[in-house]
PASEBA-1860 file (N, C-alpha, C; in nm, 3 decimals):
! residues 144
1> MNKLILMV> 1.357/2.234/-4.617/1.338/2.094/-4.594/1.430/2.044/-4.483 ~ 1.557/2.091/-4.484/1.651/2.051/-4.380/1.603/2.098/-4.244 ~ 1.544/2.219/-4.240/1.493/2.271/-4.112/1.377/2.185/-4.063 ~ 1.295/2.140/-4.154/1.182/2.057/-4.116/1.229/1.923/-4.058 ~ 1.327/1.862/-4.122/1.381/1.735/-4.073/1.447/1.756/-3.937 ~ 1.521/1.864/-3.922/1.588/1.895/-3.796/1.485/1.917/-3.685 ~ 1.375/1.987/-3.715/1.271/2.012/-3.614/1.202/1.880/-3.575 ~ 1.178/1.791/-3.671/1.116/1.662/-3.640/1.209/1.579/-3.552
9> LVASATAI> 1.338/1.580/-3.582/1.434/1.505/-3.501/1.442/1.559/-3.358 ~ 1.444/1.690/-3.344/1.449/1.752/-3.211/1.321/1.721/-3.134 ~ 1.208/1.731/-3.199/1.080/1.701/-3.133/1.074/1.554/-3.092 ~ 1.121/1.465/-3.177/1.121/1.322/-3.144/1.214/1.294/-3.027 ~ 1.332/1.353/-3.029/1.428/1.332/-2.920/1.372/1.385/-2.789 ~ 1.305/1.498/-2.793/1.245/1.556/-2.672/1.133/1.467/-2.620 ~ 1.054/1.411/-2.709/0.943/1.325/-2.667/0.994/1.194/-2.608 ~ 1.103/1.143/-2.662/1.159/1.016/-2.615/1.231/1.033/-2.482
17> YQPAKAQV> 1.302/1.142/-2.466/1.381/1.166/-2.345/1.288/1.190/-2.226 ~ 1.309/1.114/-2.119/1.236/1.135/-1.996/1.337/1.137/-1.882 ~ 1.325/1.233/-1.795/1.420/1.238/-1.683/1.400/1.118/-1.591 ~ 1.506/1.080/-1.521/1.499/0.967/-1.428/1.399/0.997/-1.317 ~ 1.318/0.898/-1.283/1.219/0.914/-1.178/1.248/0.813/-1.068 ~ 1.215/0.849/-0.947/1.233/0.757/-0.834/1.134/0.642/-0.848 ~ 1.180/0.525/-0.817/1.093/0.409/-0.824/1.045/0.374/-0.684 ~ 0.916/0.349/-0.673/0.857/0.310/-0.547/0.806/0.168/-0.563
25> SLQINIGS> 0.849/0.082/-0.475/0.804/-0.057/-0.479/0.702/-0.079/-0.369 ~ 0.586/-0.125/-0.409/0.478/-0.150/-0.315/0.430/-0.292/-0.338 ~ 0.440/-0.375/-0.234/0.402/-0.515/-0.249/0.254/-0.532/-0.220 ~ 0.178/-0.555/-0.325/0.034/-0.576/-0.313/0.000/-0.706/-0.384 ~ -0.070/-0.795/-0.315/-0.107/-0.921/-0.378/-0.257/-0.937/-0.386 ~ -0.326/-0.830/-0.420/-0.472/-0.834/-0.425/-0.521/-0.939/-0.524 ~ -0.459/-0.948/-0.639/-0.505/-1.040/-0.741/-0.489/-1.186/-0.704 ~ -0.394/-1.218/-0.617/-0.370/-1.358/-0.587/-0.445/-1.407/-0.464
33> QPNWGPRG> -0.519/-1.321/-0.396/-0.595/-1.366/-0.280/-0.713/-1.449/-0.326 ~ -0.747/-1.553/-0.251/-0.859/-1.639/-0.293/-0.993/-1.567/-0.276 ~ -1.092/-1.610/-0.351/-1.225/-1.550/-0.343/-1.286/-1.566/-0.205 ~ -1.253/-1.672/-0.134/-1.309/-1.696/-0.002/-1.237/-1.619/0.108 ~ -1.131/-1.550/0.073/-1.056/-1.474/0.173/-1.129/-1.348/0.216 ~ -1.098/-1.296/0.336/-1.162/-1.173/0.382/-1.124/-1.055/0.293 ~ -1.213/-0.961/0.278/-1.190/-0.844/0.193/-1.129/-0.731/0.275 ~ -1.066/-0.639/0.205/-1.015/-0.519/0.269/-0.866/-0.522/0.302
41> YNHVDYYY> -0.796/-0.629/0.266/-0.653/-0.637/0.292/-0.579/-0.618/0.160 ~ -0.477/-0.531/0.160/-0.400/-0.514/0.037/-0.277/-0.603/0.035 ~ -0.249/-0.671/0.147/-0.140/-0.769/0.149/-0.170/-0.875/0.254 ~ -0.158/-0.999/0.214/-0.177/-1.111/0.306/-0.073/-1.217/0.274 ~ -0.001/-1.263/0.377/0.091/-1.375/0.359/0.019/-1.507/0.383 ~ -0.043/-1.518/0.501/-0.109/-1.642/0.540/-0.248/-1.614/0.595 ~ -0.338/-1.710/0.577/-0.463/-1.716/0.651/-0.452/-1.835/0.745 ~ -0.490/-1.815/0.870/-0.500/-1.928/0.962/-0.646/-1.968/0.967
49> LPEVESYY> -0.673/-2.095/0.949/-0.809/-2.150/0.951/-0.824/-2.233/1.079 ~ -0.869/-2.169/1.189/-0.869/-2.237/1.319/-0.954/-2.363/1.324 ~ -1.066/-2.368/1.255/-1.154/-2.486/1.263/-1.088/-2.611/1.206 ~ -0.999/-2.595/1.112/-0.931/-2.711/1.053/-0.781/-2.711/1.085 ~ -0.740/-2.622/1.173/-0.600/-2.611/1.216/-0.504/-2.617/1.099 ~ -0.532/-2.533/1.000/-0.450/-2.527/0.879/-0.421/-2.381/0.845 ~ -0.326/-2.364/0.758/-0.288/-2.231/0.710/-0.302/-2.232/0.558 ~ -0.321/-2.114/0.504/-0.323/-2.100/0.358/-0.218/-1.997/0.322
57> YVPTRQFV> -0.120/-2.037/0.242/-0.012/-1.949/0.201/-0.050/-1.884/0.068 ~ -0.079/-1.755/0.072/-0.135/-1.685/-0.044/-0.041/-1.683/-0.165 ~ 0.088/-1.650/-0.149/0.173/-1.643/-0.270/0.179/-1.771/-0.353 ~ 0.176/-1.888/-0.289/0.182/-2.013/-0.366/0.046/-2.080/-0.379 ~ -0.057/-2.022/-0.314/-0.193/-2.075/-0.316/-0.198/-2.220/-0.267 ~ -0.133/-2.242/-0.152/-0.128/-2.376/-0.096/-0.170/-2.375/0.050 ~ -0.233/-2.485/0.090/-0.267/-2.506/0.230/-0.147/-2.568/0.299 ~ -0.129/-2.533/0.424/-0.021/-2.588/0.505/-0.085/-2.652/0.627
65> YLERNKWV> -0.061/-2.780/0.648/-0.120/-2.850/0.762/-0.030/-2.966/0.802 ~ -0.056/-3.016/0.924/0.021/-3.129/0.976/-0.026/-3.259/0.913 ~ 0.070/-3.336/0.867/0.042/-3.469/0.813/0.153/-3.561/0.863 ~ 0.118/-3.654/0.950/0.216/-3.744/1.012/0.327/-3.666/1.083 ~ 0.286/-3.569/1.163/0.377/-3.485/1.242/0.475/-3.403/1.160 ~ 0.439/-3.373/1.036/0.523/-3.291/0.950/0.434/-3.190/0.879 ~ 0.478/-3.064/0.869/0.401/-2.961/0.800/0.420/-2.979/0.650 ~ 0.309/-2.996/0.579/0.313/-3.016/0.434/0.240/-2.902/0.364
73> HRKTLPAR> 0.277/-2.877/0.240/0.214/-2.776/0.155/0.139/-2.850/0.044 ~ 0.007/-2.827/0.038/-0.075/-2.894/-0.063/-0.173/-2.795/-0.126 ~ -0.218/-2.826/-0.245/-0.315/-2.741/-0.315/-0.454/-2.752/-0.255 ~ -0.484/-2.861/-0.185/-0.616/-2.880/-0.124/-0.600/-2.920/0.022 ~ -0.708/-2.905/0.095/-0.711/-2.952/0.233/-0.716/-3.104/0.234 ~ -0.679/-3.167/0.346/-0.687/-3.314/0.350/-0.830/-3.364/0.336 ~ -0.845/-3.488/0.299/-0.977/-3.547/0.272/-1.071/-3.537/0.392 ~ -1.018/-3.539/0.514/-1.105/-3.533/0.632/-1.180/-3.399/0.640
81> YRNYDLYR> -1.134/-3.298/0.567/-1.201/-3.167/0.567/-1.267/-3.138/0.432 ~ -1.301/-3.239/0.357/-1.359/-3.215/0.224/-1.492/-3.141/0.230 ~ -1.563/-3.149/0.342/-1.691/-3.078/0.354/-1.677/-2.942/0.422 ~ -1.556/-2.901/0.451/-1.534/-2.772/0.517/-1.562/-2.658/0.418 ~ -1.643/-2.562/0.460/-1.681/-2.449/0.375/-1.585/-2.332/0.399 ~ -1.496/-2.309/0.305/-1.397/-2.202/0.318/-1.461/-2.064/0.322 ~ -1.576/-2.049/0.260/-1.643/-1.919/0.258/-1.702/-1.884/0.394 ~ -1.747/-1.983/0.470/-1.811/-1.958/0.599/-1.716/-1.971/0.717
89> GRKVVINQ> -1.607/-2.042/0.699/-1.513/-2.065/0.809/-1.438/-1.939/0.850 ~ -1.393/-1.939/0.974/-1.313/-1.825/1.025/-1.177/-1.823/0.960 ~ -1.129/-1.703/0.933/-0.997/-1.684/0.875/-0.927/-1.573/0.952 ~ -0.802/-1.597/0.988/-0.722/-1.498/1.059/-0.605/-1.462/0.970 ~ -0.588/-1.334/0.941/-0.476/-1.288/0.857/-0.349/-1.285/0.942 ~ -0.245/-1.350/0.891/-0.116/-1.351/0.960/-0.009/-1.313/0.859 ~ 0.059/-1.204/0.887/0.167/-1.159/0.799/0.301/-1.179/0.870 ~ 0.329/-1.303/0.900/0.455/-1.344/0.961/0.510/-1.460/0.878
97> PRPYLQHQ> 0.641/-1.472/0.871/0.694/-1.586/0.796/0.671/-1.718/0.871 ~ 0.624/-1.818/0.801/0.601/-1.953/0.850/0.533/-1.959/0.988 ~ 0.412/-1.908/0.997/0.344/-1.907/1.127/0.314/-2.046/1.180 ~ 0.307/-2.144/1.093/0.278/-2.280/1.137/0.386/-2.335/1.230 ~ 0.506/-2.275/1.227/0.612/-2.318/1.319/0.585/-2.270/1.461 ~ 0.490/-2.178/1.476/0.446/-2.132/1.608/0.298/-2.168/1.626 ~ 0.261/-2.286/1.579/0.120/-2.326/1.576/0.055/-2.322/1.714 ~ 0.127/-2.361/1.818/0.068/-2.363/1.952/0.022/-2.223/1.993
105> VYQAKFSR> 0.096/-2.121/1.954/0.061/-1.983/1.987/-0.069/-1.943/1.918 ~ -0.079/-1.969/1.788/-0.200/-1.933/1.713/-0.318/-2.020/1.753 ~ -0.292/-2.145/1.782/-0.398/-2.235/1.825/-0.458/-2.187/1.957 ~ -0.373/-2.150/2.052/-0.422/-2.103/2.182/-0.494/-1.969/2.169 ~ -0.446/-1.884/2.081/-0.502/-1.750/2.068/-0.636/-1.749/1.995 ~ -0.654/-1.835/1.895/-0.772/-1.825/1.809/-0.869/-1.942/1.816 ~ -0.837/-2.045/1.891/-0.934/-2.154/1.903/-1.041/-2.114/2.003 ~ -1.162/-2.161/1.979/-1.274/-2.129/2.067/-1.300/-2.248/2.159
113> PAVRHTEV> -1.344/-2.222/2.281/-1.377/-2.335/2.367/-1.497/-2.412/2.311 ~ -1.499/-2.542/2.336/-1.605/-2.627/2.281/-1.741/-2.595/2.343 ~ -1.744/-2.566/2.473/-1.869/-2.537/2.542/-1.856/-2.402/2.609 ~ -1.952/-2.318/2.587/-1.953/-2.188/2.654/-2.055/-2.191/2.766 ~ -2.014/-2.143/2.882/-2.104/-2.139/2.996/-2.173/-2.004/2.999 ~ -2.303/-2.004/3.024/-2.376/-1.878/3.033/-2.386/-1.836/3.177 ~ -2.375/-1.709/3.199/-2.386/-1.655/3.333/-2.524/-1.597/3.353 ~ -2.579/-1.617/3.471/-2.709/-1.560/3.504/-2.682/-1.431/3.580
121> RHDEHKFS> -2.736/-1.322/3.529/-2.720/-1.193/3.597/-2.811/-1.191/3.717 ~ -2.770/-1.119/3.821/-2.850/-1.111/3.944/-2.983/-1.041/3.920 ~ -2.987/-0.944/3.832/-3.111/-0.870/3.810/-3.211/-0.948/3.724 ~ -3.169/-1.057/3.660/-3.263/-1.138/3.582/-3.367/-1.200/3.673 ~ -3.327/-1.237/3.792/-3.421/-1.296/3.888/-3.529/-1.194/3.925 ~ -3.488/-1.070/3.945/-3.584/-0.964/3.977/-3.678/-0.941/3.859 ~ -3.621/-0.944/3.738/-3.703/-0.922/3.619/-3.809/-1.032/3.607 ~ -3.768/-1.156/3.629/-3.865/-1.265/3.614/-3.977/-1.254/3.719
129> KKYKALKS> -3.945/-1.208/3.839/-4.049/-1.187/3.940/-4.147/-1.079/3.895 ~ -4.093/-0.969/3.841/-4.177/-0.858/3.795/-4.265/-0.904/3.679 ~ -4.206/-0.983/3.585/-4.282/-1.031/3.470/-4.396/-1.123/3.515 ~ -4.368/-1.212/3.611/-4.472/-1.302/3.661/-4.585/-1.224/3.728 ~ -4.548/-1.117/3.800/-4.651/-1.035/3.867/-4.738/-0.966/3.763 ~ -4.678/-0.911/3.658/-4.754/-0.844/3.552/-4.841/-0.945/3.478 ~ -4.788/-1.062/3.452/-4.862/-1.164/3.379/-4.984/-1.210/3.459 ~ -4.967/-1.222/3.592/-5.080/-1.266/3.675/-5.191/-1.161/3.680
137> RGNHSGRR> -5.156/-1.035/3.650/-5.258/-0.929/3.647/-5.330/-0.925/3.513 ~ -5.287/-1.008/3.418/-5.354/-1.012/3.290/-5.285/-0.928/3.183 ~ -5.173/-0.871/3.212/-5.099/-0.790/3.114/-4.990/-0.880/3.056 ~ -5.018/-0.943/2.942/-4.926/-1.039/2.885/-4.811/-0.976/2.809 ~ -4.821/-0.851/2.773/-4.716/-0.786/2.694/-4.601/-0.741/2.781 ~ -4.620/-0.735/2.913/-4.512/-0.688/2.999/-4.514/-0.539/3.017 ~ -4.613/-0.469/2.961/-4.624/-0.322/2.973/-4.738/-0.287/3.064 ~ -4.731/-0.172/3.127/-4.841/-0.124/3.213/-4.930/-0.033/3.138
END
C-alpha cells in the first residue's frame, strides 16, 4: 500500500512539473478590428479614412478627427458624415503612433483629385478613321 501511495505521488509530481519554456509575445488584434475594416491584416493601429479626413484608432475603437481645430477621439463620426458608408469607403492602414499629427502628409498622399482629366491617345484618331471606313462599307461589327 505504501508503494502504491508513493508511486501515485511520484506520478502526480511528474505530471505537475513542467520545465520552464520561453515565452513569445505576439501582438495581434484581430478580434478588435471592426467588421468594416479591410481583411488580411493581423495588426492594425489606425485606419485613415480619406473621404472624411478622419482616423479610426483600433485599440480604443474610436474615430479621431478635427473639431474646432483640435483632434478629438469619439465613438462615432461627426453628424456631417452620418450617411458615410464605412463598408464602401476607402481605408488606409497606418501603423504609426498618432498619424493625425502628420495629417497633411497623409492627406496629400491619399486624397484623390476632384476632377480627373482623360488623355486622348494618338492612335485613337487612327482607330476612329478605320472604324468609320469599315462602317461605311456596311460592316457594323468592325470585323472584316
